[in-house]
TIRO-715528 format. One line per field, with one value per residue (C-alpha): residue number from 1; residue in one letter; x, y, z. Coordinates in steps of 0.2 Angstrom, whole numbers, plus 5000, padded with zeros to 4 digits. Each point is the difference from the previous one (the first is absolute). Example, Ala and Ser with C-alpha at 12.3 -4.5 7.8 and 13.67 -1.06 7.14 Angstrom:
// TIRO-715528
n 1;2;
res a;s;
u 5062;5006;
v 4978;5017;
w 5039;4997;
This chain:
// TIRO-715528
n 1;2;3;4;5;6;7;8;9;10;11;12;13;14;15;16;17;18;19;20;21;22;23;24;25;26;27;28;29;30;31;32;33;34;35;36;37;38;39;40;41;42;43;44;45;46;47;48;49;50;51;52;53;54;55;56;57;58;59;60;61;62;63;64;65;66;67;68;69;70;71;72;73;74;75;76;77;78;79;80;81;82;83;84;85;86;87;88;89;90;91;92;93;94;95;96;97;98;99;100;101;102;103;104;105;106;107;108;109;110;111;112;113;114;115;116;117;118;119;120;121;122;123;124;125;126;127;128;129;130;131;132;133;134;135;136;137;138;139;140;141;142;143;144;145;146;147;148;149;150;151;152;153;154;155;156;157;158;159;160;161;162;163;164;165;166;167;168;169;170;171;172;173;174;175;176;177;178;179;180;181;182;183;184;185;186;187;188;189;190;191;192;193;194;195;196;197;198;199;200;201;202;203;204;205;206;207;208;209;210;211;212;213;214;215;216;217;218;219;220;221;222;223;224;225;226;227;228;229;230;231;232;233;234;235;236;237;238;239;240;241;242;243;244;245;246;247;248;249;250;251;252;253;254;255;256;257;258;259;260;261;262;263;264;265;266;267;268;269;270;271;272;273;274;275;276;277;278;279;280;281;282;283;284;285;286;287;288;289;290;291;292;293;294;295;296;297;298;299;300;301;302;303;304;305;306;307;308;309;310;311;312;313;314;315;316;317;318;319;320;321;322;323;324;325;326;327;328;329;330;331;332;333;334;335;336;337;338;339;340;341;342;343;344;345;346;347;348;349;350;351;352;353;354;355;356;357;358;359;360;361;362;363;364;365;366;367;368;369;370;371;372;373;374;375;376;377;378;
res m;k;a;a;q;v;i;m;e;t;g;n;q;a;a;a;l;a;v;k;y;a;r;v;d;v;v;p;g;y;p;i;t;p;q;t;s;i;m;e;a;i;a;a;m;v;e;r;g;e;l;h;a;r;f;i;p;v;e;g;e;h;s;a;m;a;a;a;v;a;a;s;a;a;g;a;r;v;f;t;a;t;s;a;n;g;l;l;y;m;h;e;v;l;h;m;a;a;g;g;r;l;p;v;v;m;v;n;v;n;r;g;i;f;a;p;w;t;l;w;a;d;h;q;d;s;f;s;q;r;d;t;g;w;m;q;f;h;c;s;s;n;q;e;v;f;n;t;i;l;q;a;y;r;v;a;e;q;i;n;i;p;i;m;v;n;y;d;g;f;a;v;s;h;c;l;m;p;l;t;l;p;p;q;e;d;i;d;r;f;l;p;p;y;e;p;e;w;r;l;d;p;a;h;p;s;s;f;s;n;v;t;n;a;p;e;y;a;p;f;r;q;m;l;s;e;d;i;l;a;a;i;p;l;v;k;q;a;a;r;e;y;q;e;i;t;g;m;w;d;g;d;t;i;d;t;y;r;l;e;d;a;e;v;v;a;f;a;i;n;s;m;a;a;e;l;r;l;t;i;d;t;l;r;d;q;g;i;k;a;g;l;l;r;p;r;l;v;v;p;f;p;a;e;d;i;i;a;a;l;p;p;n;a;q;v;m;v;l;d;r;n;y;n;f;g;h;p;g;g;i;l;a;a;e;l;k;s;a;l;f;g;r;r;n;d;i;t;v;k;n;r;v;m;g;i;g;g;l;d;l;s;h;r;f;m;a;a;e;i;l;a;m;m;e;d;n;a;
u 5137;4990;5004;4987;4992;4999;4985;4992;4981;4987;4993;4984;5012;5011;4983;4995;5017;5000;4983;5008;5016;4989;4991;4983;4985;4986;4998;4982;5002;4990;5008;5000;5012;5016;5000;4993;5016;5004;4985;5004;5017;4995;4986;5012;5013;4986;4996;5017;5002;5015;4988;4991;4985;4981;4997;4982;4993;4985;4988;5005;5013;4988;4999;5020;5002;4986;5008;5017;4993;4991;5016;5012;4988;5002;5017;5007;5014;4990;5002;4991;5002;4990;5000;4991;4980;5003;5009;4985;4988;5009;4998;4987;5011;5016;4994;4996;5017;5007;4988;5001;5019;5003;5017;4995;5012;4993;5008;4991;5007;4997;4987;4989;4982;4984;4993;5005;5008;5019;5011;5016;5007;4999;4999;4981;4994;5013;4999;4982;5001;5013;4986;4994;5015;5012;5018;5005;5018;5003;5015;5010;5007;4997;5012;4994;4980;5009;5009;4986;4987;5011;5004;4981;4996;5014;4993;4981;5000;5011;4987;4984;4995;4998;5012;4999;5014;4998;5009;4996;4990;5010;5015;5004;4986;5006;5018;5014;5013;5013;4994;5012;4991;5007;5001;4985;5008;5004;4983;4995;5012;4993;4984;4994;4983;4984;4995;4986;4996;4981;4990;4982;4999;4983;5007;5003;4985;5003;4994;5008;4995;4985;4988;5007;4994;5012;5008;5007;5001;5012;5013;5002;5002;5011;5011;5001;5006;5013;5006;5001;5012;5009;5004;5014;5014;4994;5000;5018;5005;4994;5009;5017;4997;4993;5018;5011;4993;4998;5012;4987;4994;4983;4995;4997;4986;5009;5013;5011;5012;5013;4991;5013;5004;4986;4990;4986;4992;4987;4988;4991;4994;5000;5008;5000;5012;5011;5000;5003;5019;5004;4992;5010;5015;4996;4996;5017;5008;4992;5008;4984;5003;4985;4995;4986;4991;4987;4990;4999;4986;4985;4988;5006;5009;5019;4998;5017;5010;4996;5003;5016;5007;4994;5015;4999;4992;4994;4987;4990;4990;4987;4995;4982;4992;4984;4987;4996;4982;4994;5018;5013;5012;5002;5000;5020;5000;4987;5008;5018;4993;4991;5015;5011;4988;5009;5014;5010;4996;5017;4991;4992;4987;4993;4988;4995;4988;5007;4998;4981;4993;5019;5006;5017;5014;5016;5015;5001;4983;5001;5016;4990;4986;5012;5010;4981;4997;5016;4996;4981;4999;4983;
v 4647;5016;5007;5004;5017;5011;5011;5011;4994;4999;4984;4999;5005;4984;4989;5006;4998;4982;4995;5006;4990;4985;5001;5000;4996;5008;5014;5003;5016;5013;5015;5003;5011;4995;4987;5011;5004;4982;4998;5017;4993;4984;5007;5012;4987;4991;5015;5003;4982;4997;4986;4988;4998;5002;5013;4999;5015;4994;5008;4994;4989;4984;5003;5000;4984;4991;5005;4994;4983;4997;5007;4989;4985;5002;4998;5019;5006;5014;5013;5014;5012;5008;5008;4998;5001;4995;4983;4998;5003;4984;4989;4988;4998;4997;4985;4994;5004;4989;4986;5001;4997;5014;5009;5018;5013;5016;5014;5007;5018;4999;5013;5003;4994;5009;5006;5012;5004;5003;4998;4997;4982;4986;4982;4998;4997;4985;4992;4999;4990;4987;4985;5002;4987;5013;5000;5017;5010;5015;5012;5013;5009;5005;4988;4986;5004;4996;4985;4991;5004;4989;4989;4997;4996;4987;4992;5003;4991;4985;4996;5009;5011;5018;5011;5017;5014;5014;5016;5016;5012;5017;4995;4986;5004;5018;5003;5000;4986;4993;4987;4987;4993;4985;4995;4995;4983;4996;5001;4990;4986;5001;5001;4993;5001;4993;4982;4994;4981;5005;5015;5002;4997;5000;4988;4988;5004;4996;5006;5012;5004;4988;4997;4984;4991;4997;4985;5010;5018;4994;4992;5016;5013;4986;5001;5019;5002;4986;5007;5018;4994;4989;5017;5004;4990;5009;5016;4997;4993;5014;5012;4991;4998;5019;5004;4989;5008;5017;5002;5009;4991;5003;4983;4986;5002;5013;5013;5002;5016;4999;4984;4986;5007;5009;5000;5012;4995;5015;4991;5008;5000;5013;5017;5001;4986;5010;5014;4988;4996;5018;4996;4986;5010;5012;4988;4992;5016;5000;4984;4990;4983;5004;4991;5000;4985;5004;4988;5002;4987;5001;4986;4987;5006;4993;4993;4988;5014;5013;4985;4996;5018;5007;4999;4993;5008;5015;5013;5003;5017;4998;5016;4998;5012;4992;4994;4982;5005;4988;4999;5012;5006;4995;4987;4998;4996;4987;4990;5001;4993;4988;4994;5000;4990;4985;5002;5014;5004;5011;5013;5014;5009;5019;5010;5018;5006;5015;5011;4996;5011;5007;5008;5003;4987;5007;4988;5011;4997;4983;5000;5009;4987;4985;5007;5001;4982;4994;5009;4993;4984;4996;
w 4716;5006;5017;5014;5000;5016;5000;5015;5000;5012;5009;4987;4985;5005;5002;4982;4992;5008;4991;4984;5003;5005;4983;5007;4988;5009;5014;5007;5008;5012;5008;5019;5009;5003;4986;4986;4992;4997;4988;4991;4996;4993;4992;4992;4995;4992;4991;4993;4996;5013;5008;4989;5012;5000;5013;5006;5010;5011;5010;5017;5009;5001;4982;4998;5010;4988;4986;5006;5005;4983;4990;5012;4997;4981;5003;4999;5012;5009;5012;5010;5014;5013;5019;5015;4997;4984;5005;5012;4984;4993;5015;4992;4985;5008;5006;4983;4993;5014;5001;4980;4999;4990;5002;4998;5007;5009;5009;5014;5006;5018;5005;5017;4997;5005;5011;5003;4982;4998;4986;5010;5002;5014;4997;5004;4983;4995;5016;4998;4986;5007;5001;4980;4996;4990;5006;5004;4998;5010;4994;5006;4985;4982;4993;5011;4992;4983;5003;5012;4986;4988;5012;5006;4980;5003;5015;4997;4981;5009;5012;4993;5016;4998;5009;5007;5001;5013;5004;5009;4992;4998;5010;4986;4986;4996;5007;4987;5003;4988;4990;4990;4985;4994;4981;4993;4995;5017;5006;4985;5006;5018;4994;4985;4992;5010;4993;5011;5002;4997;4994;4996;4981;4990;4990;5012;5013;5017;5019;5011;5018;4999;5015;5011;5014;5016;4993;4986;5008;5015;4990;4991;5015;5010;4983;5001;5016;4999;4983;5007;5014;4987;4991;5010;4994;4982;5007;5005;4983;4990;5011;4996;4982;4999;5007;4988;4984;5007;5013;5014;5015;5007;5006;5012;5012;5014;4998;5017;5004;5016;5005;5004;5018;5003;5017;4995;4982;4991;4991;4987;4983;4984;5001;5019;5000;4988;5011;5015;4993;5004;5020;5000;4998;5011;5015;4996;5002;5017;5005;4997;4989;4989;4983;4987;4993;4987;4991;4981;4999;5012;4992;5002;5016;5000;5017;4997;4994;5015;5013;4993;4998;5016;5012;5017;5013;4992;5003;4984;4999;4987;4993;4991;4989;5001;5013;5005;5005;5014;5007;5006;4989;4983;4986;4997;5018;5002;4984;5007;5018;4991;4991;5016;5011;5006;4988;5009;5019;5001;4989;5009;4989;5002;4989;4995;4988;4992;4982;4998;4986;4996;5016;4997;5006;5002;5003;5017;5004;4998;5010;5016;4997;5000;5016;5009;4995;5009;5016;4999;5009;4997;
């Protein structure tokens, strides 16, 4: 039996390797910083014969998603990737992928959106696509990127819903970290070849995404809404089975650190949540019972798991890397307040927006912000 291999790789290379291990069939691609090196790596794998897939260079992100939709409807296992303005350019076709119940998996490397231009990370791009019908994972490390892409295929193909795997530009996409690669045969056991129940086939003509009237349209939308919520148990099951086969754990809907007795809980996603572990240790050294709760799954929002995990009478400090325009603060805070409403009246929620456009979020800076929030009675 082959042993796992440990290498040093970037987050983008980890994503490309996960695509190779998933034995993806079709990859439509278009470059955009800081995602470009994913597509470069996949194209090189196809050229060298390491990945037996059809790589389709297209003229823009709208076309990339259109090609992904077409290939998935034809029965292929499909991957693509984008960032920021590219994700926004895909917006129309994202709705078709979700409404068409196509299990496309896409990486979005989080980057702030214009105007003005920036190449650095915040989460406005992925959060602006919450209502397209795609599930969303948010990752904090290169290993989590690799493991989550593989688990995303497992979940997407079980419930026929597309999944977006997000992680921060440069802080994860271009940083080297240790990466454990399990044997290919282990991944083949976890993720067998994709066999869709239905596919477009010229030999058996059928209609896809045709015009409907309201009585036909409404049930499709309701079913999509209900099935996105029903995906939560499948996320947990995929994580458990991945751990059983590979021995690695990046799963469940949330991740916690020193939370059991916490009186102050930091709540954040992506690379800032990884840095917050050091913040929690700093606050603990100062005698403050601090803990961390990081949602891995943002769509659907894991309300039940969050409610169950929060300690009694906790102050939750939500650190948002986005703006909830038209409301004070950020989107994560609004989602959390909605989940807690009428369920956990013992929880206090405070919120600050930070790190926009890639502003550095050191553990000391975030510790100071949390201390300031504790003193704020507003």
